[in-house]
Each structure stands twice: as structure tokens, then as C-alpha cells.
RODO-2510 file (C-alpha; in nm, 4 decimals, decimal comma):
residues 534
     n   res          X          Y          Z
     1     x    -8,6900    -3,8122    -2,4760
     2     x    -8,3240    -3,8414    -2,5816
     3     x    -8,3405    -3,4957    -2,7419
     4     x    -8,4905    -3,3554    -2,4202
     5     x    -8,2144    -3,5095    -2,2057
     6     x    -7,9469    -3,3812    -2,4450
     7     x    -8,0979    -3,0315    -2,4336
     8     x    -8,0993    -3,0340    -2,0530
     9     x    -7,7361    -3,1494    -2,0450
    10     x    -7,6412    -2,8723    -2,2886
    11     x    -7,8262    -2,6078    -2,0874
    12     x    -7,6650    -2,7318    -1,7652
    13     x    -7,3228    -2,7142    -1,9289
    14     x    -7,3797    -2,3576    -2,0513
    15     x    -7,5120    -2,2522    -1,7090
    16     x    -7,2091    -2,4087    -1,5415
    17     x    -6,9671    -2,2316    -1,7759
    18     x    -7,1422    -1,8973    -1,7301
    19     x    -7,1406    -1,9419    -1,3551
    20     x    -6,7702    -2,0224    -1,3584
    21     x    -6,6962    -1,7264    -1,5829
    22     x    -6,8956    -1,4952    -1,3584
    23     x    -6,7220    -1,6342    -1,0515
    24     x    -6,3724    -1,6101    -1,1976
    25     x    -6,3963    -1,2948    -1,4089
    26     x    -6,0927    -1,0711    -1,3793
    27     x    -5,9701    -1,2490    -1,0675
    28     x    -5,6431    -1,4238    -0,9923
    29     x    -5,6082    -1,7191    -0,7565
    30     x    -5,2900    -1,8667    -0,6180
    31     x    -5,2111    -2,1004    -0,3306
    32     x    -5,0112    -2,0773    -0,0100
    33     x    -4,8832    -2,3851     0,1708
    34     x    -5,0080    -2,2555     0,5027
    35     x    -5,2195    -1,9886     0,6617
    36     x    -5,0181    -1,6934     0,8007
    37     x    -4,9573    -1,7035     1,1740
    38     x    -5,0607    -1,3398     1,1863
    39     x    -5,1164    -1,0591     0,9364
    40     x    -4,9922    -0,7999     1,1848
    41     x    -4,7017    -0,6415     0,9921
    42     x    -4,5188    -0,5479     1,3123
    43     x    -4,5033    -0,8974     1,4598
    44     x    -4,5292    -1,1267     1,1552
    45     x    -4,2177    -1,3213     1,0605
    46     x    -4,3226    -1,5826     0,8040
    47     x    -4,3247    -1,5745     0,4263
    48     x    -4,6988    -1,6405     0,4086
    49     x    -4,7773    -1,3130     0,5834
    50     x    -4,5261    -1,1329     0,3614
    51     x    -4,7004    -1,2679     0,0537
    52     x    -5,0299    -1,1123     0,1623
    53     x    -4,8707    -0,7903     0,2842
    54     x    -4,6895    -0,7340    -0,0462
    55     x    -5,0240    -0,6504    -0,2109
    56     x    -5,1488    -0,4225     0,0676
    57     x    -4,8588    -0,2438     0,2358
    58     x    -4,5992    -0,0166     0,0809
    59     x    -4,2600     0,1348     0,1551
    60     x    -4,1136     0,4733     0,0758
    61     x    -3,9427     0,3430    -0,2393
    62     x    -3,9598     0,0221    -0,4393
    63     x    -3,7379    -0,1540    -0,6929
    64     x    -3,7639    -0,1876    -1,0682
    65     x    -3,7926    -0,5599    -1,1463
    66     x    -3,5503    -0,5437    -1,4379
    67     x    -3,2882    -0,2927    -1,3258
    68     x    -3,3217    -0,3214    -0,9457
    69     x    -3,2957     0,0571    -0,9317
    70     x    -3,5032     0,2516    -0,6802
    71     x    -3,8159     0,4322    -0,7928
    72     x    -4,0727     0,6425    -0,6037
    73     x    -4,3475     0,4816    -0,3971
    74     x    -4,4882     0,6564    -0,0877
    75     x    -4,2014     0,9024    -0,1251
    76     x    -4,1922     1,1030    -0,4472
    77     x    -3,8295     1,2116    -0,4125
    78     x    -3,5334     1,1713    -0,1798
    79     x    -3,1912     1,3076    -0,0919
    80     x    -2,8844     1,1496     0,0692
    81     x    -2,6469     1,3753     0,2607
    82     x    -2,2845     1,3853     0,1537
    83     x    -2,1714     1,1948     0,4624
    84     x    -2,4516     0,9379     0,4091
    85     x    -2,5822     0,9974     0,7590
    86     x    -2,9121     1,1738     0,6822
    87     x    -3,1816     1,0718     0,4330
    88     x    -3,4596     1,3105     0,3398
    89     x    -3,7844     1,1845     0,1866
    90     x    -4,0524     1,4037     0,0339
    91     x    -4,3753     1,2100     0,0803
    92     x    -4,6544     1,1685    -0,1695
    93     x    -4,9553     1,3843    -0,0808
    94     x    -5,3250     1,2945    -0,0988
    95     x    -5,2571     0,9271    -0,0219
    96     x    -5,5120     0,7587     0,2036
    97     x    -5,5090     0,4414     0,4066
    98     x    -5,7664     0,1822     0,3060
    99     x    -5,9957     0,3009     0,5863
   100     x    -5,9937     0,6544     0,4459
   101     x    -5,7537     0,8133     0,6949
   102     x    -5,4760     1,0290     0,5410
   103     x    -5,1199     0,9006     0,5165
   104     x    -4,8702     1,1424     0,6766
   105     x    -4,5162     1,1690     0,8067
   106     x    -4,6365     1,0560     1,1509
   107     x    -4,7024     0,7099     1,0054
   108     x    -4,3433     0,6915     0,8805
   109     x    -4,2020     0,7891     1,2194
   110     x    -4,4260     0,5394     1,3995
   111     x    -4,3263     0,2579     1,1597
   112     x    -3,9629     0,2834     1,2688
   113     x    -4,0259     0,3603     1,6358
   114     x    -4,2496     0,0575     1,6858
   115     x    -3,9749    -0,1861     1,5800
   116     x    -3,7737    -0,0868     1,8868
   117     x    -4,0674    -0,0662     2,1249
   118     x    -4,0402    -0,3602     2,3649
   119     x    -4,4178    -0,3614     2,4025
   120     x    -4,4313    -0,5110     2,0515
   121     x    -4,2810    -0,8407     1,9416
   122     x    -4,0577    -0,7143     1,6605
   123     x    -3,7135    -0,8423     1,7634
   124     x    -3,6684    -1,0278     1,4350
   125     x    -3,6846    -0,6984     1,2414
   126     x    -3,4326    -0,5042     1,4472
   127     x    -3,1084    -0,6226     1,2783
   128     x    -3,2141    -0,4462     0,9595
   129     x    -3,2981    -0,1129     1,1217
   130     x    -3,0601    -0,0808     1,4163
   131     x    -2,8369     0,1537     1,2160
   132     x    -3,1172     0,4119     1,2061
   133     x    -3,1371     0,6405     1,5073
   134     x    -3,4649     0,8225     1,4527
   135     x    -3,7108     0,9801     1,2134
   136     x    -3,7690     1,3527     1,2350
   137     x    -4,0998     1,4871     1,1075
   138     x    -4,0171     1,8078     0,9187
   139     x    -4,3708     1,8638     0,7911
   140     x    -4,6765     1,6453     0,7300
   141     x    -4,5149     1,5295     0,4056
   142     x    -4,1435     1,5444     0,4725
   143     x    -3,9224     1,3314     0,6971
   144     x    -3,5551     1,2949     0,7762
   145     x    -3,3921     0,9674     0,8819
   146     x    -3,0834     1,0042     1,1011
   147     x    -2,8318     0,7221     1,1353
   148     x    -2,6475     0,6262     1,4522
   149     x    -2,3997     0,3730     1,3112
   150     x    -2,2079     0,3311     0,9901
   151     x    -2,3953     0,0661     0,7906
   152     x    -2,3902     0,0304     0,4151
   153     x    -2,7609    -0,0626     0,4034
   154     x    -2,8898     0,2240     0,6159
   155     x    -3,0462     0,3927     0,3146
   156     x    -3,1956     0,0626     0,1954
   157     x    -3,3440     0,0145     0,5427
   158     x    -3,5070     0,3567     0,5352
   159     x    -3,6261     0,3270     0,1757
   160     x    -3,7621    -0,0231     0,2279
   161     x    -3,9282     0,0366     0,5654
   162     x    -4,2815    -0,1030     0,5544
   163     x    -4,5127     0,1836     0,6488
   164     x    -4,8025     0,0974     0,8804
   165     x    -5,0906     0,3190     0,9977
   166     x    -5,0199     0,4762     1,3352
   167     x    -5,3882     0,5310     1,4097
   168     x    -5,4502     0,1552     1,4085
   169     x    -5,1402    -0,0074     1,5585
   170     x    -5,0726     0,2470     1,8323
   171     x    -5,4122     0,2032     1,9976
   172     x    -5,3949    -0,1426     2,1455
   173     x    -5,0665    -0,3351     2,1502
   174     x    -5,2311    -0,6566     2,2690
   175     x    -5,5358    -0,6521     2,0418
   176     x    -5,5477    -0,9950     1,8808
   177     x    -5,7938    -0,8678     1,6211
   178     x    -5,4926    -0,7131     1,4516
   179     x    -5,3824    -1,0656     1,3590
   180     x    -5,6669    -1,0926     1,1094
   181     x    -5,6878    -0,7406     0,9697
   182     x    -5,4495    -0,5467     0,7490
   183     x    -5,4828    -0,1832     0,6461
   184     x    -5,2396    -0,0330     0,3990
   185     x    -5,2048     0,2201     0,1209
   186     x    -5,1289    -0,0321    -0,1550
   187     x    -5,2982    -0,1526    -0,4737
   188     x    -5,5175    -0,4117    -0,2995
   189     x    -5,7500    -0,4047     0,0001
   190     x    -5,8130    -0,6970     0,2348
   191     x    -6,1734    -0,7856     0,1501
   192     x    -6,2245    -1,1175     0,3299
   193     x    -6,0355    -1,3503     0,5609
   194     x    -6,1945    -1,6935     0,5539
   195     x    -6,0031    -1,8602     0,8361
   196     x    -5,8476    -2,1909     0,7383
   197     x    -5,9490    -2,1480     0,3751
   198     x    -5,8497    -1,8315     0,1926
   199     x    -5,7883    -1,4581     0,1841
   200     x    -5,9581    -1,2381    -0,0746
   201     x    -5,8091    -0,9063    -0,1834
   202     x    -5,9936    -0,6448    -0,3865
   203     x    -5,8395    -0,3825    -0,6131
   204     x    -5,7986    -0,0436    -0,4497
   205     x    -5,9743     0,1992    -0,6845
   206     x    -5,8275     0,4923    -0,4924
   207     x    -5,4668     0,3746    -0,5086
   208     x    -5,2280     0,6575    -0,5942
   209     x    -5,0435     0,4285    -0,8381
   210     x    -5,3431     0,4132    -1,0720
   211     x    -5,2486     0,7618    -1,1934
   212     x    -4,8705     0,7120    -1,2258
   213     x    -4,7261     0,6443    -1,5718
   214     x    -4,4429     0,4104    -1,4698
   215     x    -4,6926     0,1792    -1,2960
   216     x    -4,9309     0,1502    -1,5905
   217     x    -4,9918    -0,2081    -1,6900
   218     x    -4,9440    -0,3354    -1,3350
   219     x    -5,1909    -0,4679    -1,0759
   220     x    -5,4507    -0,5552    -1,3380
   221     x    -5,6663    -0,8038    -1,1456
   222     x    -5,9922    -0,6860    -0,9915
   223     x    -5,9444    -0,9358    -0,7120
   224     x    -5,6790    -1,1757    -0,5867
   225     x    -5,7495    -1,4956    -0,3961
   226     x    -5,4887    -1,6636    -0,1767
   227     x    -5,6032    -2,0173    -0,0943
   228     x    -5,4441    -2,2151     0,1900
   229     x    -5,3524    -2,5502     0,0345
   230     x    -5,0999    -2,7571     0,2275
   231     x    -5,0946    -3,0494    -0,0160
   232     x    -4,9118    -2,9757    -0,3409
   233     x    -5,0973    -3,2558    -0,5248
   234     x    -5,4288    -3,0987    -0,4319
   235     x    -5,3007    -2,7569    -0,5375
   236     x    -5,1966    -2,8873    -0,8799
   237     x    -5,5389    -3,0440    -0,9319
   238     x    -5,6982    -2,7137    -0,8348
   239     x    -5,4890    -2,5448    -1,1043
   240     x    -5,6102    -2,7970    -1,3623
   241     x    -5,9742    -2,7480    -1,2604
   242     x    -5,9466    -2,3711    -1,2769
   243     x    -5,9644    -2,3045    -0,9035
   244     x    -5,6102    -2,1677    -0,9153
   245     x    -5,4461    -1,9551    -1,1846
   246     x    -5,0884    -1,9885    -1,0673
   247     x    -4,8735    -2,2351    -0,8758
   248     x    -4,5032    -2,2505    -0,8076
   249     x    -4,3677    -2,5946    -0,8983
   250     x    -4,1038    -2,8144    -0,7452
   251     x    -3,8795    -3,0315    -0,9607
   252     x    -4,0890    -3,3461    -0,9195
   253     x    -4,4068    -3,1695    -1,0252
   254     x    -4,2365    -3,0058    -1,3214
   255     x    -4,0913    -3,3352    -1,4497
   256     x    -4,3646    -3,5853    -1,3617
   257     x    -4,6974    -3,4101    -1,3163
   258     x    -4,7124    -3,1506    -1,5907
   259     x    -4,7451    -3,3606    -1,9039
   260     x    -5,0503    -3,4565    -2,1071
   261     x    -5,2741    -3,3211    -2,3789
   262     x    -5,3945    -3,0199    -2,1803
   263     x    -5,0480    -2,8984    -2,0828
   264     x    -4,9445    -2,6254    -2,3204
   265     x    -5,3103    -2,5491    -2,3926
   266     x    -5,5272    -2,5097    -2,0825
   267     x    -5,2341    -2,4740    -1,8459
   268     x    -4,8755    -2,3766    -1,9105
   269     x    -4,5578    -2,4806    -1,7310
   270     x    -4,2579    -2,2487    -1,7308
   271     x    -3,8881    -2,2850    -1,6453
   272     x    -3,6851    -1,9633    -1,6345
   273     x    -3,3552    -1,8286    -1,5080
   274     x    -3,3304    -1,4886    -1,3426
   275     x    -3,1249    -1,3069    -1,0814
   276     x    -3,3742    -1,3434    -0,7986
   277     x    -3,2024    -1,4808    -0,4856
   278     x    -3,2677    -1,8514    -0,4343
   279     x    -3,3519    -2,0094    -0,1003
   280     x    -3,2629    -2,3451     0,0521
   281     x    -3,4026    -2,6174     0,2765
   282     x    -3,2116    -2,7253     0,5837
   283     x    -3,2009    -2,9254     0,9041
   284     x    -3,1249    -2,6887     1,1910
   285     x    -2,9729    -2,8401     1,5050
   286     x    -3,0859    -2,6832     1,8333
   287     x    -2,7481    -2,5852     1,9753
   288     x    -2,8955    -2,5528     2,3237
   289     x    -2,9136    -2,9331     2,3201
   290     x    -2,5861    -3,0882     2,4351
   291     x    -2,5877    -3,3665     2,1761
   292     x    -2,5487    -3,1061     1,8978
   293     x    -2,2838    -2,8839     2,0555
   294     x    -1,9887    -3,0769     1,9116
   295     x    -1,9115    -2,9674     1,5550
   296     x    -1,8010    -3,3220     1,4688
   297     x    -2,1517    -3,4461     1,5501
   298     x    -2,3160    -3,1828     1,3316
   299     x    -2,0862    -3,2584     1,0402
   300     x    -2,1480    -3,6299     1,0900
   301     x    -2,5226    -3,5742     1,0662
   302     x    -2,4718    -3,3720     0,7475
   303     x    -2,2812    -3,6705     0,6046
   304     x    -2,5951    -3,8794     0,6704
   305     x    -2,8173    -3,6663     0,4454
   306     x    -2,8250    -3,8710     0,1258
   307     x    -2,8388    -3,5768    -0,1112
   308     x    -2,7251    -3,7708    -0,4217
   309     x    -3,0291    -3,9983    -0,3873
   310     x    -3,2602    -3,7063    -0,3121
   311     x    -3,1202    -3,5003    -0,6002
   312     x    -3,1787    -3,7814    -0,8466
   313     x    -3,5071    -3,9134    -0,7095
   314     x    -3,6870    -3,5967    -0,6007
   315     x    -3,5007    -3,3007    -0,7539
   316     x    -3,4441    -3,4568    -1,0989
   317     x    -3,1013    -3,2928    -1,1090
   318     x    -3,2624    -2,9505    -1,1466
   319     x    -3,0968    -2,8310    -0,8259
   320     x    -2,7411    -2,7861    -0,7000
   321     x    -2,5927    -2,8909    -0,3680
   322     x    -2,6130    -2,6067    -0,1183
   323     x    -2,2765    -2,5509     0,0484
   324     x    -2,3635    -2,2837     0,3029
   325     x    -2,5944    -2,0018     0,4118
   326     x    -2,6317    -1,8411     0,0667
   327     x    -2,7313    -1,9874    -0,2682
   328     x    -2,4243    -2,1131    -0,4557
   329     x    -2,4729    -1,8711    -0,7481
   330     x    -2,4516    -1,5723    -0,5118
   331     x    -2,1511    -1,3388    -0,5118
   332     x    -2,1224    -1,4061    -0,1387
   333     x    -2,0955    -1,7855    -0,1625
   334     x    -1,7306    -1,8871    -0,1285
   335     x    -1,6188    -2,1297    -0,3952
   336     x    -1,3669    -2,2665    -0,1448
   337     x    -1,6502    -2,4396     0,0405
   338     x    -1,7349    -2,7831    -0,0889
   339     x    -2,0604    -2,9622    -0,0062
   340     x    -2,0609    -3,2115     0,2790
   341     x    -2,1395    -3,5231     0,0798
   342     x    -2,3228    -3,8381     0,1843
   343     x    -2,0715    -4,0639     0,3575
   344     x    -2,2015    -4,2920     0,6399
   345     x    -1,8531    -4,4280     0,7054
   346     x    -1,7109    -4,0817     0,7593
   347     x    -2,0150    -3,9948     0,9729
   348     x    -1,9527    -4,2887     1,2050
   349     x    -1,5829    -4,2014     1,2328
   350     x    -1,6709    -3,8478     1,3406
   351     x    -1,9302    -3,9737     1,5884
   352     x    -1,6777    -4,2135     1,7413
   353     x    -1,4243    -3,9301     1,7680
   354     x    -1,6890    -3,7273     1,9527
   355     x    -1,7325    -4,0107     2,2051
   356     x    -2,0431    -4,1802     2,0650
   357     x    -2,0388    -4,5623     2,0536
   358     x    -2,2679    -4,8601     2,1101
   359     x    -2,1445    -4,9465     2,4571
   360     x    -2,4223    -5,1915     2,5457
   361     x    -2,4779    -5,3705     2,2127
   362     x    -2,8368    -5,2468     2,1624
   363     x    -2,7502    -5,1050     1,8154
   364     x    -2,7994    -4,7481     1,9387
   365     x    -2,5085    -4,5083     1,9906
   366     x    -2,4687    -4,3723     2,3415
   367     x    -2,2410    -4,1459     2,5410
   368     x    -2,1902    -4,0375     2,9008
   369     x    -2,3165    -3,6793     2,9390
   370     x    -2,3155    -3,5146     3,2833
   371     x    -2,2635    -3,8543     3,4442
   372     x    -2,5547    -4,0232     3,2653
   373     x    -2,5609    -4,2597     2,9706
   374     x    -2,7536    -4,0889     2,6919
   375     x    -2,8793    -4,2654     2,3800
   376     x    -2,8370    -4,0768     2,0539
   377     x    -3,1927    -3,9949     1,9557
   378     x    -3,3811    -3,6834     1,8499
   379     x    -3,6982    -3,5673     1,6805
   380     x    -3,7302    -3,3592     1,3630
   381     x    -4,0201    -3,1155     1,3459
   382     x    -4,1447    -3,0141     1,0020
   383     x    -4,4393    -2,7909     0,9068
   384     x    -4,4837    -2,9550     0,5655
   385     x    -4,6066    -3,3095     0,5045
   386     x    -4,4628    -3,3008     0,1505
   387     x    -4,1035    -3,3142     0,2773
   388     x    -4,1645    -3,6460     0,4521
   389     x    -3,9967    -3,8507     0,1786
   390     x    -3,6684    -3,6620     0,2331
   391     x    -3,6988    -3,6962     0,6098
   392     x    -3,7720    -4,0680     0,5857
   393     x    -3,4501    -4,1310     0,3913
   394     x    -3,2562    -3,9352     0,6519
   395     x    -3,4222    -4,1266     0,9353
   396     x    -3,3317    -4,4622     0,7812
   397     x    -2,9680    -4,3646     0,7203
   398     x    -2,9398    -4,2438     1,0797
   399     x    -3,0830    -4,5744     1,2037
   400     x    -2,8149    -4,7680     1,0150
   401     x    -2,5376    -4,6015     1,2154
   402     x    -2,7221    -4,6240     1,5482
   403     x    -2,9218    -4,3001     1,5752
   404     x    -3,2947    -4,3050     1,6404
   405     x    -3,4920    -4,0282     1,4679
   406     x    -3,8580    -3,9450     1,5207
   407     x    -4,0389    -3,7428     1,2530
   408     x    -4,3136    -3,4976     1,3509
   409     x    -4,5284    -3,2912     1,1144
   410     x    -4,6429    -2,9865     1,3106
   411     x    -4,9154    -2,7348     1,2210
   412     x    -4,7634    -2,3971     1,1283
   413     x    -4,8827    -2,1858     1,4236
   414     x    -4,7671    -2,4506     1,6712
   415     x    -4,4433    -2,4899     1,4767
   416     x    -4,3521    -2,1202     1,5006
   417     x    -4,4316    -2,1210     1,8710
   418     x    -4,1905    -2,4122     1,9233
   419     x    -3,9202    -2,2194     1,7403
   420     x    -3,9770    -1,9059     1,9480
   421     x    -3,9556    -2,1090     2,2665
   422     x    -3,6584    -2,3123     2,1332
   423     x    -3,8569    -2,6194     2,2296
   424     x    -3,7332    -2,8643     1,9650
   425     x    -3,4400    -3,0920     1,8811
   426     x    -3,4092    -3,0486     1,5045
   427     x    -3,6109    -2,8309     1,2694
   428     x    -3,6580    -2,8876     0,8981
   429     x    -3,7372    -2,5577     0,7356
   430     x    -3,6460    -2,3359     0,4418
   431     x    -3,5243    -1,9806     0,4044
   432     x    -3,6223    -1,7704     0,1070
   433     x    -3,3514    -1,6035    -0,0969
   434     x    -3,3722    -1,2718     0,0875
   435     x    -3,2195    -0,9641    -0,0715
   436     x    -2,9739    -0,9409    -0,3568
   437     x    -2,7122    -0,8174    -0,1068
   438     x    -2,6635    -1,0749     0,1681
   439     x    -2,7264    -0,9470     0,5205
   440     x    -2,6505    -1,2388     0,7575
   441     x    -2,7115    -1,0665     1,0898
   442     x    -3,0787    -1,1602     1,1246
   443     x    -3,0085    -1,5342     1,1132
   444     x    -2,6437    -1,5843     1,2078
   445     x    -2,5467    -1,3175     1,4614
   446     x    -2,5645    -1,4236     1,8275
   447     x    -2,7713    -1,1125     1,9091
   448     x    -3,0540    -1,2639     1,7020
   449     x    -3,0718    -1,5722     1,9256
   450     x    -3,3553    -1,4225     2,1306
   451     x    -3,7213    -1,5123     2,1631
   452     x    -3,8863    -1,4236     1,8358
   453     x    -3,5487    -1,3873     1,6634
   454     x    -3,4555    -1,5754     1,3467
   455     x    -3,1494    -1,7377     1,5056
   456     x    -3,3754    -1,9927     1,6711
   457     x    -3,1039    -2,2623     1,6755
   458     x    -2,8929    -2,0341     1,9024
   459     x    -2,5847    -2,0313     1,6798
   460     x    -2,2976    -1,8274     1,8247
   461     x    -1,9470    -1,7729     1,6926
   462     x    -1,7666    -1,4598     1,8187
   463     x    -1,5525    -1,4321     1,5051
   464     x    -1,8599    -1,4608     1,2821
   465     x    -2,0237    -1,1863     1,4901
   466     x    -1,7161    -0,9654     1,4511
   467     x    -1,6951    -1,0122     1,0737
   468     x    -2,0676    -0,9509     1,0278
   469     x    -2,0322    -0,6221     1,2156
   470     x    -1,7228    -0,5333     1,0132
   471     x    -1,8972    -0,6036     0,6817
   472     x    -2,1900    -0,3818     0,7749
   473     x    -1,9561    -0,0809     0,7732
   474     x    -1,8075    -0,1454     0,4286
   475     x    -1,9709     0,0512     0,1470
   476     x    -1,7485    -0,0939    -0,1265
   477     x    -1,9357    -0,4058    -0,2379
   478     x    -1,6301    -0,5921    -0,3654
   479     x    -1,4534    -0,5459    -0,0298
   480     x    -1,7671    -0,6365     0,1620
   481     x    -1,8036    -0,9554    -0,0413
   482     x    -1,4545    -1,0671     0,0596
   483     x    -1,5373    -1,0275     0,4295
   484     x    -1,8727    -1,2022     0,4006
   485     x    -1,7169    -1,4885     0,2077
   486     x    -1,5149    -1,5545     0,5240
   487     x    -1,8408    -1,5505     0,7210
   488     x    -1,9858    -1,7975     0,4731
   489     x    -1,6823    -2,0260     0,5103
   490     x    -1,6915    -2,0196     0,8896
   491     x    -2,0633    -2,0904     0,9125
   492     x    -2,0305    -2,3737     0,6621
   493     x    -1,7434    -2,5214     0,8641
   494     x    -1,9421    -2,4977     1,1900
   495     x    -2,2301    -2,6876     1,0219
   496     x    -2,5109    -2,5399     1,2332
   497     x    -2,7420    -2,6476     0,9513
   498     x    -2,7337    -2,9448     0,7187
   499     x    -2,7950    -2,7644     0,3891
   500     x    -2,9955    -2,9321     0,1138
   501     x    -3,0190    -2,7753    -0,2329
   502     x    -3,0330    -2,4503    -0,4267
   503     x    -3,2707    -2,4344    -0,7215
   504     x    -3,1005    -2,3468    -1,0503
   505     x    -3,4162    -2,2190    -1,2205
   506     x    -3,7564    -2,0874    -1,1228
   507     x    -4,0389    -2,3296    -1,2038
   508     x    -4,4075    -2,2398    -1,2155
   509     x    -4,7372    -2,3093    -1,3906
   510     x    -5,0374    -2,0939    -1,4809
   511     x    -5,3709    -2,1161    -1,6559
   512     x    -5,3792    -2,0158    -2,0222
   513     x    -5,6231    -1,7352    -1,9349
   514     x    -5,3270    -1,5483    -1,7875
   515     x    -5,1368    -1,3149    -2,0188
   516     x    -4,7786    -1,2074    -1,9387
   517     x    -4,5474    -0,9526    -2,0996
   518     x    -4,2688    -1,2122    -2,0641
   519     x    -4,1928    -1,5296    -1,8691
   520     x    -3,9640    -1,3522    -1,6256
   521     x    -3,8128    -1,0160    -1,5441
   522     x    -3,4529    -0,9901    -1,4301
   523     x    -3,5289    -1,0058    -1,0558
   524     x    -3,8739    -1,1676    -1,0421
   525     x    -4,1242    -1,3443    -1,2645
   526     x    -4,3345    -1,0267    -1,2529
   527     x    -4,6804    -1,1382    -1,1407
   528     x    -4,7731    -0,7733    -1,0882
   529     x    -4,7624    -0,7309    -1,4670
   530     x    -4,9942    -1,0232    -1,5464
   531     x    -5,3562    -0,9917    -1,6550
   532     x    -5,6517    -1,2031    -1,7649
   533     x    -5,6910    -1,2562    -2,1387
   534     x    -5,9988    -1,0688    -2,2656
***
């Protein structure tokens, strides 16, 4: 009887392993903290949508991950006129969209035109493309971009324009079905969208890149799964159980949750340095609210963010204090700007200077605004439960000086709607690193403070606007850096955000079944080069 039971257990184990192997195969699973608000590439504005789109959609050119030099993509060759006002692209022929329709120059023209079509909600994209006047279709496989303003990134804007299929997105501007579909020309096809759970991508067997020498060894997975996992603890357990192959790590996970006998064997943790731009977390004050319109108040609130405690307790000293709107290692980050350090005494002094005091002895600061006594209180909206420990420390330090703070975790779709409508007091969010060359107009120019724009806190400084416009016309990078350092200094001084940290290194973990040519390339960790061990 014991032998029979043991045999059944063995057979069940073998069956389970075979089933897992069959299920996993040459597939790659990673997690996303939230489900994209929409997959529509014209209207989408969040990083989750971009993560999906990066596998499916393409631009005219792309970048080498080690050199950052341009190389052909949907365009095989290109020319820049001597006056840098006209860019000619010779398009790749015999490329098809995932639905079988041919890719042509009309798709390129439509992809720029639609950004400036008020019938679409693409205001957040316009700052990057407003220097381009139009696209002229020369032939089915040749286009010319004409510029209307002098802007050093005009060519980058044309080369990096995400190309979308005209035959799909021109038909019905209000079709909500477009939020859950995505048709591109890229290496992967959207196979399945399991709402609230995951997105499955399948390798595009007809992708033009399969026949190009410089792309050999890339996009090796037969399928890619993107699971929506909002809890990082759950995501790490899924990695250990084999339900994920890759997970980005934060400092706490890297230091505390990646040790044990299996680490280094079944799953690997990695810490690397590269030149990829680093993002930052922040509190953004809604400058439409009168309580945040005094710079002294904003700087006071920044003094109440106990970053030394957070750095030691949650970041394990693997991060650096952010000082402004670019990561501190960037060429554009002015070394003249020092971080606003935790100092409750200084915070209270600034608040008193700005007219806030406890006039009625109820331990809450108040002030007369428009003839009414207003208590100093506000709510912080946050789309991520995992940041609660930081927010709780901030809330407690605010309470000690007489400010009441309410913390609200808000589901992502609702959260983005609140931002668009500017219906919030304070937002806790993060920006990714963006491009290697800093382009601040999308977030910091007053023209971006529109519905759907990225300047959702309504920041406006005429001198910052002027310098941003000036920098856009400077082709010499060293001279442009000097102008944008002034922009950096002015934004930091205005304190429209309370900046948290910049990560020094990139931290991630993967299953041992994943094989990599190296731990990182110069400008990315190079997931496109990974494959499953035979």
C-alpha cells in the first residue's frame, strides 16, 4: 500500500512538472503594478500602456541599447537637410500590420496629424511634436517631415513618432473598443486581454525584423505575459513559484526579501549601474488650491518629508535625495541645488511667515482666506498601496505641526480621471526617467496645464516658460544644458513638488531559466535580448 501511494505521488509530481513545462515553454512573464487605463496609443498617457505598446508598435527609427545611436526600424534610411528643416525617410516595404493590411506612408502622415486633431485626446503628446509642421507623402514608401519652428529635437520627434494604423484609428474616434485592442507592426501581437488579470502577447512570425541581421538574437520568446499585480509581495511570491520570470525590485525587496537557499539558484537578483535615466517619486501640490499657492507653504511641506528616516528604513541607503525635476546624476541637474531636508522647526517658521497659526488652540493651524477661517488640512491621493508607509510618516509629521492629512489609495483609472479633472489636493506619484536629453515642456510648461496634460498640478512660472522655449532652439548640447540648469534651479526653488529619491542602481530579479547576454546594456537592461535556457 505504501509503495502504491508513493508511486501515485511520484506520478502526480511528474504530471505536474510536465504540465508546468508545457504551460511555460518558451514564454516570458512579468508583472505590472496596474492595468493600463487604455491601450489606445493616441490617448494613452501612463507607463503601463507604454510597456505593452513597446512590444507591438514601432517608430521610424530606434536606438541601439549600448551606443544610443539611431538605427533603421520602419524606415530603412533617412536624410536631414542642410538647414535641418526637412527630414526624408525611405520606408521599409512589404511590412504589414498585424491584421494583414499593408503599412504605407499614409500611416506615417496620419500618426502625426492625429496628435493635433482636437477630436482625439492627445494633448499630452503635443509638446514633443509641435515643432513639426506636416508630413508630405512623396510615394507609398517615402515621406518628408517639414518643421515649423527651430527645435533641437525635431528630428528625434520625427524619428521616434509611434506609427499607428490609419485604417483602424481614423474610422471611429469615440469607439471605446479601441481601449482594449492594439494593432501594430512590431515583434509581438496582442493575443489576449484578460481584463483585470493579464495581457498575453504572441510572437509575430511575419515581423520584418526576423530577417534583419542587426536584430538577430532579439525577441526570442514565443509569448509574453504581462500580469496585473498591484501587491509587490504577491508579485515576488509569484516569481518564486514560477508564475513570473522577471520582476523589478525596490530597495527593501532587494535587501530583505531576496535571501535564502534558492536565491542564486532558482531565482537570481541583480544590481547594475547603467546610463538609463532614473525617475523619482513626489508629492505634487495642486496649485489651483489656495493653500498651496504660497511658495513658503510648499517648501515648509517639503521640510516635513522625513527623507532621512525613509532613506534608512525603506531605501536602505541605495538611493540619493532628489533635488529637483531630473535625477541628480543627469547632466541637467544643477549641483547648486541642495535637497530640502527634514526640518519641522524650519517648516513651522515658514508656515507662520505665510500666516498660518493655531488661533483657536485646537492644535490645528488655520488662516483667514477670503474672509473665512480655514483649517490647514488636505488629502493625498495615491494609486499604490505599497507607498502607504512613506505617506503615513508624512501624515504623522504634519500632524505634529498642526496639519491634518488624509490618505486615500485610489484605483488607477479613477486616479487618472482625478488628475485630468484637477480634482485633488495632493498627488503622490512617480515620473519615469524619460529621455537621455531632458525635455521639460510636457510637465513644467504652463501650456501643458490643460485637461489631459501632464502639468496636472497647474504649475506656471513665466520665466521658466521662457527658458524652456529658449532651450528648445539651442542645438549645442553644452549651451542647452546651461539654460536648462537654470530651469532646474527655478523649479526646485518654487517647490511645486516635494521630491523624494533617485535610485543609484537598477535592481531586478529573474528566474534561472532566463539566459542573458549580460546583466545590463549601457542604456537598458536589455530584456529584448533575453531567452529561455534550452
